[in-house]
C-alpha positions in Angstrom: -0.3 -0.1 -0.2 1.6 2.9 -1.0 0.7 6.3 2.1 -1.5 7.6 0.1 -3.9 4.8 0.2 -2.7 4.2 4.7 -4.4 7.9 5.0 -6.8 7.5 3.5 -7.2 3.9 5.6 -6.8 5.7 8.5 -8.5 9.1 7.9 -11.9 6.4 6.7 -11.6 4.8 10.2 -11.6 8.1 11.7 -15.0 9.0 10.0 -16.1 6.1 11.3 -15.6 5.6 14.4 -16.7 9.0 15.4 -19.6 9.1 12.9 -20.6 6.2 14.8 -19.3 7.4 18.9 -20.8 10.8 18.8 -24.7 9.0 17.4 -24.1 6.7 20.7 -23.8 9.6 23.2 -26.4 12.2 21.0 -29.1 9.6 19.9 -28.8 6.4 22.0 -32.0 5.5 22.1 -32.3 6.0 18.8 -29.7 4.1 17.7 -29.9 0.8 20.1 -33.6 1.4 18.8 -32.2 0.8 15.2 -29.4 -1.5 16.9 -32.4 -3.1 18.8 -30.0 -2.5 22.2 -31.8 -3.3 25.4 -31.1 0.2 27.1 -31.1 0.2 30.8 -29.5 2.6 34.1 -26.4 0.3 33.7 -26.2 -0.2 30.1 -26.9 3.2 29.5 -23.9 4.4 31.6 -21.0 1.6 29.5 -22.8 2.9 26.5 -22.1 6.1 26.9 -17.6 5.0 28.1 -17.9 2.5 24.7 -19.0 5.4 23.2 -16.7 8.1 24.4 -13.7 5.5 23.4 -14.8 4.6 19.9 -14.7 9.1 19.5 -11.4 9.3 20.7 -9.9 6.1 19.1 -11.7 8.0 16.0 -9.1 11.0 17.3 -6.1 8.5 17.9 -6.6 7.6 14.1 -7.1 11.0 12.5 -4.3 12.1 14.2 -2.4 8.8 12.4 -3.8 10.2 9.1 -1.9 13.0 8.9 1.4 11.2 9.3 0.4 7.9 7.9 4.8 6.7 8.2 
C-alpha cells in the first residue's frame, strides 16, 4: 500500500468511529432502538463509556492519518 492509501484508510476509519461514537452519545435511545439494544440505566452508562472510547479511537486515527508513515 502506498502512503496515500494508508492516509485514506485511517481517515475513513477516523470518520466512521467519530460518527458512530457521537451518534451513540447524542441519540443513544434512537440508535439503540435501531440496533435492537436493550437499554437500562447500567447499560446506558456502559454504552456511553464505550461510545466515548470509540470517539477517542477516531481522533487517534485522524492523528495517524495526518502522517501515516
